N, CA, C and O of each residue as an XYZ file, in Angstrom:
344
protein
N     -59.198      1.387     12.042
C     -58.547      2.604     11.591
C     -59.507      3.321     10.645
O     -60.054      2.718      9.722
N     -59.701      4.600     10.886
C     -60.604      5.334     10.015
C     -59.920      5.674      8.695
O     -58.708      5.516      8.548
N     -60.695      6.128      7.768
C     -60.217      6.347      6.401
C     -59.116      7.408      6.320
O     -58.142      7.231      5.589
N     -59.262      8.503      7.062
C     -58.271      9.590      6.996
C     -56.924      9.124      7.540
O     -55.894      9.380      6.916
N     -56.907      8.454      8.676
C     -55.626      7.999      9.212
C     -54.993      6.940      8.313
O     -53.767      6.849      8.244
N     -55.801      6.145      7.629
C     -55.275      5.171      6.678
C     -54.595      5.872      5.510
O     -53.524      5.456      5.070
N     -55.209      6.922      5.014
C     -54.624      7.690      3.900
C     -53.323      8.343      4.345
O     -52.328      8.300      3.621
N     -53.321      8.953      5.538
C     -52.121      9.617      6.031
C     -50.998      8.635      6.302
O     -49.834      8.953      6.060
N     -51.321      7.445      6.801
C     -50.268      6.462      7.053
C     -49.651      5.959      5.761
O     -48.478      5.589      5.743
N     -50.414      5.939      4.689
C     -49.878      5.515      3.397
C     -48.969      6.570      2.790
O     -48.117      6.238      1.965
N     -49.123      7.824      3.174
C     -48.266      8.890      2.659
C     -46.896      8.895      3.319
O     -45.921      9.346      2.719
N     -46.817      8.405      4.528
C     -45.566      8.435      5.282
C     -44.662      7.289      4.831
O     -44.985      6.128      5.082
N     -43.539      7.581      4.173
C     -42.678      6.505      3.680
C     -42.052      5.679      4.796
O     -41.747      4.504      4.590
N     -41.852      6.273      5.986
C     -41.258      5.518      7.067
C     -42.217      4.484      7.648
O     -41.775      3.507      8.253
N     -43.525      4.684      7.472
C     -44.466      3.698      7.978
C     -44.384      2.402      7.178
O     -44.748      1.337      7.677
N     -43.912      2.491      5.949
C     -43.786      1.306      5.119
C     -42.527      0.515      5.448
O     -42.484     -0.695      5.225
N     -41.509      1.175      5.972
C     -40.245      0.492      6.225
C     -40.198     -0.174      7.597
O     -39.234     -0.875      7.906
N     -41.214      0.032      8.418
C     -41.291     -0.544      9.764
C     -40.132     -0.127     10.652
O     -39.866     -0.783     11.658
N     -39.436      0.950     10.305
C     -38.378      1.461     11.154
C     -37.083      0.674     11.118
O     -36.163      0.996     11.869
N     -36.974     -0.336     10.282
C     -35.752     -1.140     10.215
C     -34.667     -0.359      9.482
O     -34.899      0.195      8.407
N     -33.479     -0.324     10.082
C     -32.340      0.355      9.458
C     -31.547     -0.681      8.682
O     -31.088     -1.677      9.240
N     -31.395     -0.437      7.401
C     -30.709     -1.382      6.532
C     -29.240     -0.991      6.367
O     -28.816      0.084      6.790
N     -28.478     -1.884      5.745
C     -27.079     -1.577      5.430
C     -26.988     -0.419      4.450
O     -26.042      0.368      4.496
N     -27.963     -0.318      3.572
C     -28.008      0.783      2.611
C     -28.189      2.113      3.349
O     -27.561      3.110      2.992
N     -29.052      2.130      4.382
C     -29.233      3.334      5.195
C     -27.928      3.712      5.889
O     -27.565      4.887      5.934
N     -27.233      2.731      6.424
C     -25.964      2.999      7.119
C     -24.916      3.556      6.156
O     -24.164      4.464      6.511
N     -24.867      3.016      4.945
C     -23.905      3.499      3.946
C     -24.238      4.932      3.540
O     -23.340      5.760      3.390
N     -25.518      5.222      3.363
C     -25.921      6.588      3.008
C     -25.647      7.548      4.157
O     -25.194      8.670      3.931
N     -25.916      7.122      5.379
C     -25.650      7.977      6.532
C     -24.155      8.283      6.643
O     -23.773      9.387      7.032
N     -23.321      7.319      6.307
C     -21.872      7.544      6.337
C     -21.471      8.598      5.310
O     -20.574      9.401      5.570
N     -22.119      8.608      4.156
C     -21.845      9.650      3.152
C     -22.194     11.023      3.705
O     -21.492     11.998      3.437
N     -23.280     11.106      4.478
C     -23.669     12.373      5.102
C     -22.639     12.789      6.144
O     -22.327     13.974      6.267
N     -22.110     11.830      6.892
C     -21.077     12.124      7.892
C     -19.840     12.699      7.211
O     -19.198     13.598      7.754
N     -19.501     12.194      6.032
C     -18.309     12.624      5.300
C     -18.545     13.853      4.419
O     -17.587     14.442      3.920
N     -19.791     14.244      4.223
C     -20.130     15.370      3.346
C     -19.581     16.677      3.923
O     -19.856     16.999      5.079
N     -18.811     17.435      3.137
C     -18.233     18.669      3.664
C     -19.282     19.723      4.021
O     -19.076     20.489      4.962
N     -20.387     19.779      3.303
C     -21.438     20.763      3.597
C     -22.130     20.404      4.907
O     -22.304     21.260      5.775
N     -22.523     19.143      5.051
C     -23.198     18.709      6.277
C     -22.275     18.788      7.486
O     -22.702     19.170      8.575
N     -21.020     18.430      7.296
C     -20.048     18.493      8.381
C     -19.884     19.922      8.878
O     -19.863     20.168     10.084
N     -19.769     20.857      7.951
C     -19.638     22.267      8.320
C     -20.894     22.767      9.033
O     -20.804     23.519     10.004
N     -22.061     22.349      8.549
C     -23.313     22.764      9.185
C     -23.398     22.242     10.618
O     -23.819     22.966     11.520
N     -23.000     20.997     10.825
C     -23.024     20.434     12.176
C     -22.015     21.120     13.091
O     -22.280     21.310     14.278
N     -20.871     21.488     12.546
C     -19.805     22.084     13.355
C     -20.073     23.562     13.663
O     -19.944     23.982     14.813
N     -20.442     24.350     12.655
C     -20.563     25.804     12.816
C     -21.922     26.256     13.352
O     -21.987     27.231     14.100
N     -22.991     25.581     12.992
C     -24.348     25.931     13.408
C     -24.785     27.322     12.959
O     -25.628     27.945     13.604
N     -24.226     27.806     11.872
C     -24.637     29.085     11.296
C     -24.088     29.171      9.874
O     -23.258     28.358      9.465
N     -24.556     30.153      9.139
C     -24.054     30.391      7.797
C     -24.852     29.677      6.716
O     -25.881     29.054      6.976
N     -24.344     29.790      5.503
C     -25.053     29.260      4.347
C     -25.164     27.739      4.367
O     -26.218     27.195      4.040
N     -24.103     27.052      4.743
C     -24.143     25.585      4.784
C     -25.203     25.109      5.773
O     -25.944     24.169      5.486
N     -25.277     25.745      6.920
C     -26.275     25.391      7.926
C     -27.676     25.616      7.376
O     -28.545     24.754      7.506
N     -27.895     26.772      6.764
C     -29.198     27.071      6.190
C     -29.563     26.054      5.114
O     -30.692     25.568      5.070
N     -28.610     25.737      4.254
C     -28.865     24.798      3.171
C     -29.261     23.427      3.702
O     -30.250     22.850      3.251
N     -28.516     22.913      4.635
C     -28.803     21.589      5.180
C     -30.123     21.608      5.935
O     -30.926     20.684      5.808
N     -30.351     22.644      6.711
C     -31.558     22.712      7.531
C     -32.817     22.889      6.698
O     -33.836     22.260      6.986
N     -32.772     23.716      5.688
C     -33.973     24.067      4.924
C     -34.170     23.271      3.639
O     -35.307     22.999      3.255
N     -33.107     22.899      2.983
C     -33.243     22.320      1.654
C     -32.937     20.827      1.617
O     -33.754     20.044      1.132
N     -31.793     20.426      2.113
C     -31.357     19.044      1.933
C     -32.230     18.025      2.640
O     -32.343     16.896      2.164
N     -32.842     18.370      3.741
C     -33.668     17.402      4.471
C     -34.771     16.848      3.584
O     -35.113     15.670      3.688
N     -35.323     17.667      2.726
C     -36.392     17.209      1.848
C     -35.895     16.580      0.564
O     -36.652     15.873     -0.102
N     -34.652     16.815      0.198
C     -34.146     16.361     -1.089
C     -33.065     15.290     -1.019
O     -33.003     14.402     -1.869
N     -32.222     15.377     -0.012
C     -31.020     14.542      0.023
C     -31.286     13.184      0.689
O     -31.669     13.136      1.858
N     -31.088     12.089     -0.040
C     -31.307     10.774      0.567
C     -30.276     10.458      1.651
O     -30.550      9.658      2.546
N     -29.102     11.072      1.583
C     -28.071     10.843      2.586
C     -28.452     11.500      3.918
O     -28.239     10.918      4.982
N     -29.015     12.710      3.857
C     -29.471     13.386      5.074
C     -30.645     12.640      5.701
O     -30.740     12.541      6.924
N     -31.522     12.127      4.877
C     -32.652     11.344      5.391
C     -32.163     10.077      6.086
O     -32.668      9.712      7.147
N     -31.187      9.414      5.492
C     -30.635      8.202      6.096
C     -29.903      8.540      7.389
O     -29.971      7.778      8.354
N     -29.209      9.668      7.422
C     -28.516     10.105      8.641
C     -29.512     10.252      9.785
O     -29.244      9.836     10.911
N     -30.653     10.843      9.489
C     -31.679     11.025     10.512
C     -32.228      9.684     11.005
O     -32.468      9.511     12.200
N     -32.426      8.742     10.090
C     -32.921      7.424     10.496
C     -31.897      6.673     11.348
O     -32.254      6.056     12.352
N     -30.634      6.726     10.950
C     -29.596      5.952     11.637
C     -29.217      6.574     12.977
O     -29.127      5.867     13.980
N     -28.993      7.888     13.008
C     -28.489      8.539     14.211
C     -29.579      9.156     15.090
O     -29.306      9.547     16.225
N     -30.791      9.244     14.585
C     -31.886      9.767     15.381
C     -31.851     11.263     15.599
O     -32.473     11.759     16.538
N     -31.149     11.987     14.768
C     -31.134     13.443     14.834
C     -31.004     13.993     13.425
O     -30.559     13.296     12.514
N     -31.392     15.239     13.255
C     -31.333     15.883     11.946
C     -29.883     16.049     11.504
O     -28.967     16.076     12.325
N     -29.695     16.159     10.196
C     -28.345     16.262      9.644
C     -27.644     17.558     10.034
O     -26.415     17.619     10.010
N     -28.402     18.598     10.393
C     -27.785     19.877     10.763
C     -27.528     20.005     12.260
O     -26.857     20.945     12.687
N     -28.046     19.083     13.066
C     -27.863     19.173     14.515
C     -26.433     18.806     14.900
O     -25.830     17.922     14.291
N     -25.891     19.485     15.909
C     -24.508     19.196     16.307
C     -24.380     17.793     16.894
O     -25.323     17.253     17.473
N     -23.199     17.224     16.730
C     -22.907     15.903     17.279
C     -22.631     16.069     18.766
O     -21.831     16.927     19.141
N     -23.266     15.274     19.629
C     -22.989     15.387     21.069
C     -21.509     15.149     21.365
O     -20.856     14.373     20.668
N     -20.985     15.804     22.379
C     -19.551     15.758     22.690
C     -19.060     14.344     22.999
O     -17.937     14.001     22.631
N     -19.872     13.511     23.667
C     -19.413     12.168     23.993
C     -19.194     11.317     22.744
O     -18.400     10.377     22.777
N     -19.883     11.627     21.641
C     -19.668     10.896     20.383
C     -18.470     11.431     19.625
O     -17.855     10.690     18.858
N     -18.119     12.685     19.813
C     -16.983     13.270     19.113
C     -15.668     12.689     19.614
O     -14.739     12.506     18.828
N     -15.571     12.397     20.898
C     -14.333     11.903     21.467
C     -14.164     10.404     21.281
O     -13.053      9.892     21.416
N     -15.244      9.686     20.973
C     -15.166      8.218     20.823
C     -14.517      7.816     19.531
O     -14.377      6.624     19.255
């Protein structure tokens, strides 16, 4: 591995976790599922809540980050219909 890729891999926090989803990640992701702002953003796909979740919370909110790790999609993306009915 060359020096630049080594430096870049050390900056990525997910490279240190080896991709393992912990119980703490699941608990945080559940908080994101229950969050009224994130829920509205996922449901409406427009407006201030959507903008906030899409632009601001992804970089700041540990619950949105955990949601992305657990569910494999961004916190502002709509929930697929087959998951809504389950």
